[in-house]
C-alpha positions as protocol buffer text, in pm:
chain_id: "A"
residue {
  index: 1
  type: MET
  ca { x: 808 y: 1879 z: 1431 }
}
residue {
  index: 2
  type: LYS
  ca { x: 643 y: 1796 z: 1783 }
}
residue {
  index: 3
  type: ILE
  ca { x: 811 y: 1468 z: 1899 }
}
residue {
  index: 4
  type: ASN
  ca { x: 564 y: 1222 z: 2152 }
}
residue {
  index: 5
  type: ALA
  ca { x: 659 y: 1168 z: 2499 }
}
residue {
  index: 6
  type: ILE
  ca { x: 628 y: 795 z: 2538 }
}
residue {
  index: 7
  type: GLN
  ca { x: 315 y: 723 z: 2697 }
}
residue {
  index: 8
  type: THR
  ca { x: 260 y: 586 z: 3071 }
}
residue {
  index: 9
  type: TYR
  ca { x: -29 y: 439 z: 3170 }
}
residue {
  index: 10
  type: ASN
  ca { x: -196 y: 438 z: 3546 }
}
residue {
  index: 11
  type: PRO
  ca { x: -144 y: 168 z: 3719 }
}
residue {
  index: 12
  type: LEU
  ca { x: -366 y: -126 z: 3748 }
}
residue {
  index: 13
  type: PHE
  ca { x: -419 y: -94 z: 4053 }
}
residue {
  index: 14
  type: THR
  ca { x: -581 y: 205 z: 4248 }
}
residue {
  index: 15
  type: SER
  ca { x: -665 y: 102 z: 4557 }
}
residue {
  index: 16
  type: ILE
  ca { x: -635 y: -235 z: 4774 }
}
residue {
  index: 17
  type: LYS
  ca { x: -898 y: -291 z: 5005 }
}
residue {
  index: 18
  type: ARG
  ca { x: -830 y: -347 z: 5362 }
}
residue {
  index: 19
  type: THR
  ca { x: -957 y: -685 z: 5530 }
}
residue {
  index: 20
  type: GLU
  ca { x: -1082 y: -681 z: 5845 }
}
residue {
  index: 21
  type: GLN
  ca { x: -801 y: -823 z: 6115 }
}
residue {
  index: 22
  type: SER
  ca { x: -1012 y: -916 z: 6370 }
}
residue {
  index: 23
  type: LEU
  ca { x: -1185 y: -1208 z: 6112 }
}
residue {
  index: 24
  type: PRO
  ca { x: -1064 y: -1566 z: 6115 }
}
residue {
  index: 25
  type: VAL
  ca { x: -767 y: -1678 z: 5854 }
}
residue {
  index: 26
  type: THR
  ca { x: -1036 y: -1934 z: 5619 }
}
residue {
  index: 27
  type: ARG
  ca { x: -958 y: -2110 z: 5290 }
}
residue {
  index: 28
  type: PRO
  ca { x: -922 y: -1918 z: 4998 }
}
residue {
  index: 29
  type: ASP
  ca { x: -1264 y: -2063 z: 4862 }
}
residue {
  index: 30
  type: THR
  ca { x: -1459 y: -1877 z: 5088 }
}
residue {
  index: 31
  type: PHE
  ca { x: -1343 y: -1542 z: 5024 }
}
residue {
  index: 32
  type: VAL
  ca { x: -1554 y: -1296 z: 4864 }
}
residue {
  index: 33
  type: ARG
  ca { x: -1503 y: -1235 z: 4516 }
}
residue {
  index: 34
  type: SER
  ca { x: -1371 y: -876 z: 4395 }
}
residue {
  index: 35
  type: GLU
  ca { x: -1531 y: -693 z: 4144 }
}
residue {
  index: 36
  type: PHE
  ca { x: -1154 y: -698 z: 3984 }
}
residue {
  index: 37
  type: ASP
  ca { x: -1111 y: -870 z: 3728 }
}
residue {
  index: 38
  type: PHE
  ca { x: -766 y: -942 z: 3697 }
}
residue {
  index: 39
  type: ASP
  ca { x: -779 y: -1117 z: 3368 }
}
residue {
  index: 40
  type: LYS
  ca { x: -963 y: -817 z: 3159 }
}
residue {
  index: 41
  type: GLU
  ca { x: -763 y: -555 z: 3329 }
}
residue {
  index: 42
  type: CYS
  ca { x: -465 y: -764 z: 3186 }
}
residue {
  index: 43
  type: ASP
  ca { x: -613 y: -793 z: 2839 }
}
residue {
  index: 44
  type: ILE
  ca { x: -695 y: -399 z: 2833 }
}
residue {
  index: 45
  type: TYR
  ca { x: -333 y: -286 z: 2944 }
}
residue {
  index: 46
  type: TYR
  ca { x: -147 y: -522 z: 2675 }
}
residue {
  index: 47
  type: SER
  ca { x: -380 y: -437 z: 2457 }
}
residue {
  index: 48
  type: LYS
  ca { x: -268 y: -19 z: 2492 }
}
residue {
  index: 49
  type: LEU
  ca { x: 107 y: -136 z: 2548 }
}
residue {
  index: 50
  type: GLN
  ca { x: 135 y: -315 z: 2202 }
}
residue {
  index: 51
  type: LYS
  ca { x: -73 y: 5 z: 2054 }
}
residue {
  index: 52
  type: SER
  ca { x: 156 y: 238 z: 2202 }
}
residue {
  index: 53
  type: MET
  ca { x: 462 y: 41 z: 2035 }
}
residue {
  index: 54
  type: GLY
  ca { x: 312 y: 32 z: 1719 }
}
residue {
  index: 55
  type: ILE
  ca { x: 271 y: -311 z: 1651 }
}
residue {
  index: 56
  type: VAL
  ca { x: 53 y: -441 z: 1407 }
}
residue {
  index: 57
  type: LYS
  ca { x: -82 y: -794 z: 1407 }
}
residue {
  index: 58
  type: PRO
  ca { x: -7 y: -1005 z: 1091 }
}
residue {
  index: 59
  type: GLN
  ca { x: -425 y: -1102 z: 1090 }
}
residue {
  index: 60
  type: ASP
  ca { x: -527 y: -732 z: 1083 }
}
residue {
  index: 61
  type: VAL
  ca { x: -254 y: -618 z: 781 }
}
residue {
  index: 62
  type: ALA
  ca { x: -495 y: -726 z: 480 }
}
residue {
  index: 63
  type: VAL
  ca { x: -823 y: -609 z: 722 }
}
residue {
  index: 64
  type: THR
  ca { x: -700 y: -287 z: 686 }
}
residue {
  index: 65
  type: ALA
  ca { x: -496 y: -311 z: 330 }
}
residue {
  index: 66
  type: VAL
  ca { x: -877 y: -322 z: 175 }
}
residue {
  index: 67
  type: ARG
  ca { x: -996 y: -47 z: 417 }
}
residue {
  index: 68
  type: VAL
  ca { x: -762 y: 171 z: 331 }
}
residue {
  index: 69
  type: SER
  ca { x: -774 y: 139 z: -45 }
}
residue {
  index: 70
  type: LYS
  ca { x: -1164 y: 146 z: -55 }
}
residue {
  index: 71
  type: LYS
  ca { x: -1076 y: 465 z: 148 }
}
residue {
  index: 72
  type: THR
  ca { x: -841 y: 618 z: -158 }
}
residue {
  index: 73
  type: GLY
  ca { x: -917 y: 435 z: -438 }
}
residue {
  index: 74
  type: ILE
  ca { x: -554 y: 351 z: -445 }
}
residue {
  index: 75
  type: SER
  ca { x: -458 y: 5 z: -579 }
}
residue {
  index: 76
  type: LEU
  ca { x: -407 y: -252 z: -293 }
}
residue {
  index: 77
  type: HIS
  ca { x: -116 y: -299 z: -402 }
}
residue {
  index: 78
  type: ASP
  ca { x: 32 y: 14 z: -391 }
}
residue {
  index: 79
  type: VAL
  ca { x: -127 y: -11 z: -56 }
}
residue {
  index: 80
  type: TYR
  ca { x: 52 y: -238 z: 33 }
}
residue {
  index: 81
  type: LYS
  ca { x: 406 y: -99 z: -24 }
}
residue {
  index: 82
  type: THR
  ca { x: 286 y: 231 z: 115 }
}
residue {
  index: 83
  type: MET
  ca { x: 298 y: 22 z: 453 }
}
residue {
  index: 84
  type: GLY
  ca { x: 534 y: -68 z: 426 }
}
residue {
  index: 85
  type: VAL
  ca { x: 743 y: 203 z: 381 }
}
residue {
  index: 86
  type: LEU
  ca { x: 547 y: 391 z: 647 }
}
residue {
  index: 87
  type: SER
  ca { x: 602 y: 125 z: 886 }
}
residue {
  index: 88
  type: GLN
  ca { x: 954 y: 55 z: 895 }
}
residue {
  index: 89
  type: PHE
  ca { x: 999 y: 268 z: 1203 }
}
residue {
  index: 90
  type: SER
  ca { x: 651 y: 232 z: 1361 }
}
residue {
  index: 91
  type: SER
  ca { x: 782 y: -28 z: 1659 }
}
residue {
  index: 92
  type: TYR
  ca { x: 1072 y: 18 z: 1887 }
}
residue {
  index: 93
  type: LYS
  ca { x: 1233 y: -360 z: 1733 }
}
residue {
  index: 94
  type: SER
  ca { x: 1328 y: -105 z: 1431 }
}
residue {
  index: 95
  type: LEU
  ca { x: 1587 y: -6 z: 1711 }
}
residue {
  index: 96
  type: GLU
  ca { x: 1770 y: -314 z: 1682 }
}
residue {
  index: 97
  type: SER
  ca { x: 1800 y: -217 z: 1210 }
}
residue {
  index: 98
  type: ILE
  ca { x: 1964 y: 121 z: 1358 }
}
residue {
  index: 99
  type: GLU
  ca { x: 2172 y: -42 z: 1572 }
}
residue {
  index: 100
  type: ARG
  ca { x: 2321 y: -249 z: 1304 }
}
residue {
  index: 101
  type: ILE
  ca { x: 2275 y: 48 z: 1027 }
}
residue {
  index: 102
  type: LEU
  ca { x: 2490 y: 266 z: 1277 }
}
residue {
  index: 103
  type: ASN
  ca { x: 2777 y: 11 z: 1355 }
}
residue {
  index: 104
  type: ASP
  ca { x: 2810 y: -70 z: 979 }
}
residue {
  index: 105
  type: TYR
  ca { x: 2862 y: 332 z: 918 }
}
residue {
  index: 106
  type: ASP
  ca { x: 3123 y: 348 z: 1254 }
}
residue {
  index: 107
  type: ILE
  ca { x: 2904 y: 519 z: 1406 }
}
residue {
  index: 108
  type: GLY
  ca { x: 2915 y: 495 z: 1824 }
}
residue {
  index: 109
  type: LEU
  ca { x: 2739 y: 804 z: 1975 }
}
residue {
  index: 110
  type: ILE
  ca { x: 2476 y: 1017 z: 1878 }
}
residue {
  index: 111
  type: SER
  ca { x: 2501 y: 1311 z: 1982 }
}
residue {
  index: 112
  type: GLY
  ca { x: 2172 y: 1621 z: 2057 }
}
residue {
  index: 113
  type: LEU
  ca { x: 2235 y: 1963 z: 1995 }
}
residue {
  index: 114
  type: PRO
  ca { x: 2337 y: 2209 z: 2236 }
}
residue {
  index: 115
  type: SER
  ca { x: 2058 y: 2445 z: 2430 }
}
residue {
  index: 116
  type: ALA
  ca { x: 2249 y: 2728 z: 2280 }
}
residue {
  index: 117
  type: PHE
  ca { x: 2136 y: 2606 z: 1858 }
}
residue {
  index: 118
  type: LEU
  ca { x: 1742 y: 2475 z: 2038 }
}
residue {
  index: 119
  type: ASP
  ca { x: 1455 y: 2663 z: 1932 }
}
residue {
  index: 120
  type: LYS
  ca { x: 1097 y: 2548 z: 2077 }
}
residue {
  index: 121
  type: SER
  ca { x: 1121 y: 2252 z: 1930 }
}
residue {
  index: 122
  type: LEU
  ca { x: 1332 y: 1973 z: 2036 }
}
residue {
  index: 123
  type: PRO
  ca { x: 1537 y: 1797 z: 1733 }
}
residue {
  index: 124
  type: ILE
  ca { x: 1495 y: 1406 z: 1682 }
}
residue {
  index: 125
  type: SER
  ca { x: 1914 y: 1350 z: 1782 }
}
residue {
  index: 126
  type: ASN
  ca { x: 1800 y: 1526 z: 2116 }
}
residue {
  index: 127
  type: VAL
  ca { x: 1593 y: 1275 z: 2146 }
}
residue {
  index: 128
  type: MET
  ca { x: 1763 y: 940 z: 1965 }
}
residue {
  index: 129
  type: SER
  ca { x: 2064 y: 1024 z: 2188 }
}
residue {
  index: 130
  type: TYR
  ca { x: 1893 y: 932 z: 2460 }
}
residue {
  index: 131
  type: ILE
  ca { x: 1711 y: 635 z: 2391 }
}
residue {
  index: 132
  type: SER
  ca { x: 2089 y: 505 z: 2220 }
}
residue {
  index: 133
  type: SER
  ca { x: 2222 y: 560 z: 2535 }
}
residue {
  index: 134
  type: LYS
  ca { x: 1986 y: 333 z: 2684 }
}
residue {
  index: 135
  type: ASN
  ca { x: 1940 y: 98 z: 2407 }
}
residue {
  index: 136
  type: LEU
  ca { x: 2174 y: 72 z: 2113 }
}
residue {
  index: 137
  type: LYS
  ca { x: 2527 y: -116 z: 2136 }
}
residue {
  index: 138
  type: LEU
  ca { x: 2660 y: 112 z: 1870 }
}
residue {
  index: 139
  type: LYS
  ca { x: 3028 y: 0 z: 1869 }
}
residue {
  index: 140
  type: GLY
  ca { x: 3204 y: 260 z: 1641 }
}
residue {
  index: 141
  type: GLN
  ca { x: 3419 y: 569 z: 1662 }
}
residue {
  index: 142
  type: GLU
  ca { x: 3237 y: 831 z: 1467 }
}
residue {
  index: 143
  type: ASN
  ca { x: 2994 y: 1072 z: 1671 }
}
residue {
  index: 144
  type: ALA
  ca { x: 2684 y: 1165 z: 1457 }
}
residue {
  index: 145
  type: ILE
  ca { x: 2440 y: 1398 z: 1488 }
}
residue {
  index: 146
  type: ILE
  ca { x: 2052 y: 1322 z: 1323 }
}
residue {
  index: 147
  type: VAL
  ca { x: 1975 y: 1558 z: 1078 }
}
residue {
  index: 148
  type: ASP
  ca { x: 1592 y: 1678 z: 1022 }
}
residue {
  index: 149
  type: SER
  ca { x: 1355 y: 1910 z: 942 }
}
residue {
  index: 150
  type: ASN
  ca { x: 1440 y: 2111 z: 1289 }
}
residue {
  index: 151
  type: LEU
  ca { x: 1812 y: 2097 z: 1276 }
}
residue {
  index: 152
  type: ILE
  ca { x: 1768 y: 2184 z: 859 }
}
residue {
  index: 153
  type: ASN
  ca { x: 1548 y: 2496 z: 927 }
}
residue {
  index: 154
  type: THR
  ca { x: 1736 y: 2638 z: 1208 }
}
residue {
  index: 155
  type: VAL
  ca { x: 2036 y: 2647 z: 1009 }
}
residue {
  index: 156
  type: LYS
  ca { x: 1812 y: 2812 z: 635 }
}
residue {
  index: 157
  type: ASN
  ca { x: 1752 y: 3051 z: 938 }
}
residue {
  index: 158
  type: MET
  ca { x: 2099 y: 3148 z: 1124 }
}
residue {
  index: 159
  type: ASP
  ca { x: 2265 y: 3479 z: 1004 }
}
residue {
  index: 160
  type: THR
  ca { x: 2588 y: 3458 z: 920 }
}
residue {
  index: 161
  type: LYS
  ca { x: 2756 y: 3509 z: 1269 }
}
residue {
  index: 162
  type: ALA
  ca { x: 2541 y: 3196 z: 1388 }
}
residue {
  index: 163
  type: ARG
  ca { x: 2609 y: 3012 z: 1095 }
}
residue {
  index: 164
  type: LYS
  ca { x: 2985 y: 3065 z: 1168 }
}
residue {
  index: 165
  type: ILE
  ca { x: 2897 y: 2953 z: 1561 }
}
residue {
  index: 166
  type: PHE
  ca { x: 2725 y: 2623 z: 1411 }
}
residue {
  index: 167
  type: LEU
  ca { x: 2931 y: 2508 z: 1166 }
}
residue {
  index: 168
  type: ASP
  ca { x: 3310 y: 2560 z: 1388 }
}
residue {
  index: 169
  type: TYR
  ca { x: 3084 y: 2321 z: 1617 }
}
residue {
  index: 170
  type: ILE
  ca { x: 3004 y: 2091 z: 1402 }
}
residue {
  index: 171
  type: LYS
  ca { x: 3371 y: 2072 z: 1298 }
}
residue {
  index: 172
  type: GLU
  ca { x: 3535 y: 2092 z: 1648 }
}
residue {
  index: 173
  type: PHE
  ca { x: 3355 y: 1773 z: 1728 }
}
residue {
  index: 174
  type: ASP
  ca { x: 3407 y: 1609 z: 1414 }
}
residue {
  index: 175
  type: TYR
  ca { x: 3016 y: 1517 z: 1371 }
}
residue {
  index: 176
  type: LYS
  ca { x: 2871 y: 1355 z: 1053 }
}
residue {
  index: 177
  type: LEU
  ca { x: 2522 y: 1378 z: 1014 }
}
residue {
  index: 178
  type: VAL
  ca { x: 2295 y: 1107 z: 939 }
}
residue {
  index: 179
  type: TYR
  ca { x: 1958 y: 1057 z: 799 }
}
residue {
  index: 180
  type: PHE
  ca { x: 1708 y: 817 z: 822 }
}
residue {
  index: 181
  type: ASP
  ca { x: 1554 y: 773 z: 530 }
}
residue {
  index: 182
  type: ASN
  ca { x: 1137 y: 780 z: 593 }
}
residue {
  index: 183
  type: PHE
  ca { x: 1168 y: 815 z: 970 }
}
residue {
  index: 184
  type: GLU
  ca { x: 1055 y: 1191 z: 1056 }
}
residue {
  index: 185
  type: ASN
  ca { x: 782 y: 1193 z: 857 }
}
residue {
  index: 186
  type: GLY
  ca { x: 677 y: 828 z: 834 }
}
residue {
  index: 187
  type: TYR
  ca { x: 484 y: 622 z: 1119 }
}
residue {
  index: 188
  type: ASN
  ca { x: 799 y: 633 z: 1350 }
}
residue {
  index: 189
  type: PHE
  ca { x: 765 y: 529 z: 1727 }
}
residue {
  index: 190
  type: LEU
  ca { x: 776 y: 902 z: 1853 }
}
residue {
  index: 191
  type: ASN
  ca { x: 477 y: 987 z: 1596 }
}
residue {
  index: 192
  type: GLN
  ca { x: 193 y: 772 z: 1653 }
}
residue {
  index: 193
  type: GLU
  ca { x: -31 y: 1014 z: 1723 }
}
residue {
  index: 194
  type: LYS
  ca { x: -323 y: 866 z: 1443 }
}
residue {
  index: 195
  type: SER
  ca { x: -383 y: 542 z: 1388 }
}
residue {
  index: 196
  type: PHE
  ca { x: -181 y: 331 z: 1130 }
}
residue {
  index: 197
  type: GLU
  ca { x: -472 y: 266 z: 909 }
}
residue {
  index: 198
  type: ASN
  ca { x: -591 y: 692 z: 944 }
}
residue {
  index: 199
  type: PHE
  ca { x: -209 y: 789 z: 845 }
}
residue {
  index: 200
  type: THR
  ca { x: -183 y: 544 z: 582 }
}
residue {
  index: 201
  type: ILE
  ca { x: -511 y: 714 z: 448 }
}
residue {
  index: 202
  type: ASP
  ca { x: -396 y: 1046 z: 513 }
}
residue {
  index: 203
  type: VAL
  ca { x: -30 y: 1015 z: 323 }
}
residue {
  index: 204
  type: LEU
  ca { x: -206 y: 802 z: 18 }
}
residue {
  index: 205
  type: LYS
  ca { x: -438 y: 1084 z: -27 }
}
residue {
  index: 206
  type: LYS
  ca { x: -204 y: 1349 z: -53 }
}
residue {
  index: 207
  type: ALA
  ca { x: -18 y: 1166 z: -239 }
}
residue {
  index: 208
  type: LYS
  ca { x: -324 y: 1093 z: -457 }
}
residue {
  index: 209
  type: SER
  ca { x: -342 y: 1453 z: -455 }
}
residue {
  index: 210
  type: TYR
  ca { x: -13 y: 1537 z: -603 }
}
residue {
  index: 211
  type: GLN
  ca { x: -69 y: 1254 z: -895 }
}
residue {
  index: 212
  type: LYS
  ca { x: -327 y: 1451 z: -1046 }
}
residue {
  index: 213
  type: ASN
  ca { x: -31 y: 1762 z: -1047 }
}
residue {
  index: 214
  type: ASN
  ca { x: 266 y: 1577 z: -1174 }
}
residue {
  index: 215
  type: GLY
  ca { x: 145 y: 1220 z: -1327 }
}
residue {
  index: 216
  type: LYS
  ca { x: 444 y: 1050 z: -1103 }
}
residue {
  index: 217
  type: SER
  ca { x: 301 y: 765 z: -994 }
}
residue {
  index: 218
  type: ILE
  ca { x: 189 y: 677 z: -589 }
}
residue {
  index: 219
  type: ASP
  ca { x: 509 y: 532 z: -476 }
}
residue {
  index: 220
  type: TYR
  ca { x: 775 y: 859 z: -601 }
}
residue {
  index: 221
  type: ASN
  ca { x: 497 y: 1131 z: -461 }
}
residue {
  index: 222
  type: VAL
  ca { x: 462 y: 907 z: -132 }
}
residue {
  index: 223
  type: GLN
  ca { x: 855 y: 935 z: -131 }
}
residue {
  index: 224
  type: TYR
  ca { x: 848 y: 1305 z: -217 }
}
residue {
  index: 225
  type: ILE
  ca { x: 579 y: 1360 z: 112 }
}
residue {
  index: 226
  type: LEU
  ca { x: 848 y: 1157 z: 368 }
}
residue {
  index: 227
  type: ASN
  ca { x: 1155 y: 1274 z: 211 }
}
residue {
  index: 228
  type: GLY
  ca { x: 1127 y: 1540 z: -30 }
}
residue {
  index: 229
  type: GLU
  ca { x: 1130 y: 1866 z: 106 }
}
residue {
  index: 230
  type: ASN
  ca { x: 1404 y: 1752 z: 362 }
}
residue {
  index: 231
  type: TYR
  ca { x: 1648 y: 1620 z: 42 }
}
residue {
  index: 232
  type: LYS
  ca { x: 1570 y: 1959 z: -186 }
}
residue {
  index: 233
  type: ASN
  ca { x: 1706 y: 2149 z: 180 }
}
residue {
  index: 234
  type: MET
  ca { x: 1949 y: 1987 z: 224 }
}
residue {
  index: 235
  type: ARG
  ca { x: 2090 y: 1970 z: -141 }
}
residue {
  index: 236
  type: MET
  ca { x: 2023 y: 2375 z: -96 }
}
residue {
  index: 237
  type: LEU
  ca { x: 2254 y: 2395 z: 176 }
}
residue {
  index: 238
  type: SER
  ca { x: 2512 y: 2111 z: 83 }
}
residue {
  index: 239
  type: GLY
  ca { x: 2518 y: 2355 z: -217 }
}
residue {
  index: 240
  type: GLY
  ca { x: 2530 y: 2688 z: -65 }
}
residue {
  index: 241
  type: GLY
  ca { x: 2902 y: 2661 z: -17 }
}
residue {
  index: 242
  type: ILE
  ca { x: 2892 y: 2508 z: 355 }
}
residue {
  index: 243
  type: SER
  ca { x: 2903 y: 2143 z: 235 }
}
residue {
  index: 244
  type: ARG
  ca { x: 3306 y: 2159 z: 308 }
}
residue {
  index: 245
  type: LEU
  ca { x: 3210 y: 2184 z: 641 }
}
residue {
  index: 246
  type: LEU
  ca { x: 2931 y: 2051 z: 693 }
}
residue {
  index: 247
  type: GLY
  ca { x: 3065 y: 1745 z: 574 }
}
residue {
  index: 248
  type: ARG
  ca { x: 2863 y: 1479 z: 359 }
}
residue {
  index: 249
  type: ILE
  ca { x: 2515 y: 1417 z: 476 }
}
residue {
  index: 250
  type: VAL
  ca { x: 2446 y: 1020 z: 478 }
}
residue {
  index: 251
  type: LEU
  ca { x: 2120 y: 943 z: 380 }
}
residue {
  index: 252
  type: ILE
  ca { x: 2055 y: 551 z: 615 }
}
residue {
  index: 253
  type: HIS
  ca { x: 1748 y: 372 z: 479 }
}
residue {
  index: 254
  type: LEU
  ca { x: 1804 y: 47 z: 685 }
}
residue {
  index: 255
  type: LYS
  ca { x: 2016 y: -136 z: 444 }
}
residue {
  index: 256
  type: ARG
  ca { x: 2070 y: 80 z: 163 }
}
residue {
  index: 257
  type: LEU
  ca { x: 2323 y: 390 z: 203 }
}
residue {
  index: 258
  type: LEU
  ca { x: 2326 y: 744 z: 6 }
}
residue {
  index: 259
  type: ILE
  ca { x: 2540 y: 1011 z: 23 }
}
residue {
  index: 260
  type: ILE
  ca { x: 2425 y: 1381 z: -94 }
}
């Protein structure tokens, strides 16, 4: 999965106009007014900052939901439900929930995978390892690695020798493998290339397409889009004789803990 770097913005003040030192100091109301509109620039800056943090204003939710419903033909009930699921980790404020759950499960450290196990893509665990070291106060005794499709596919594609080395590494440090339900493929704070509205529309159109083939509810198909392939691959790996080495994978969905 492509991990987007946290956006940075150009400074508001790109140049400073020098004043003539020979001019006498006068009262402020005699200064020449600058063309720079401080209030306007602040509004622009904080608007960009708010967008980058995945914050959706309450007054915009209803308007967005109606537009999504019209563009997809999905009922408002299902639209609101889908928006709630997709946006669980949209803001950095969700780190508070992640911190609480990890502490409840006695996790004290999130670790990244060593470079020897990495391909071109950076696993979520490596990103979350850095973010947690700066933002989370984890008090548990267990070490964890966050599971995502990158890690799953890496293990699937290993030959026998490489897989043994990887499993020995997991055993040596007694890592617990943790999967955040709805995180990787949801509108999380690491993945916001599209607007939340367009992201929701794309997911619902795909869910509607799946529904035509399987007859399941929109909610069922949204959950499959977010987690289905990862669930299937994790169960396949667990059933492939390596579960005793990998240990059980904890699926974390905010206040809900499932173990497969």
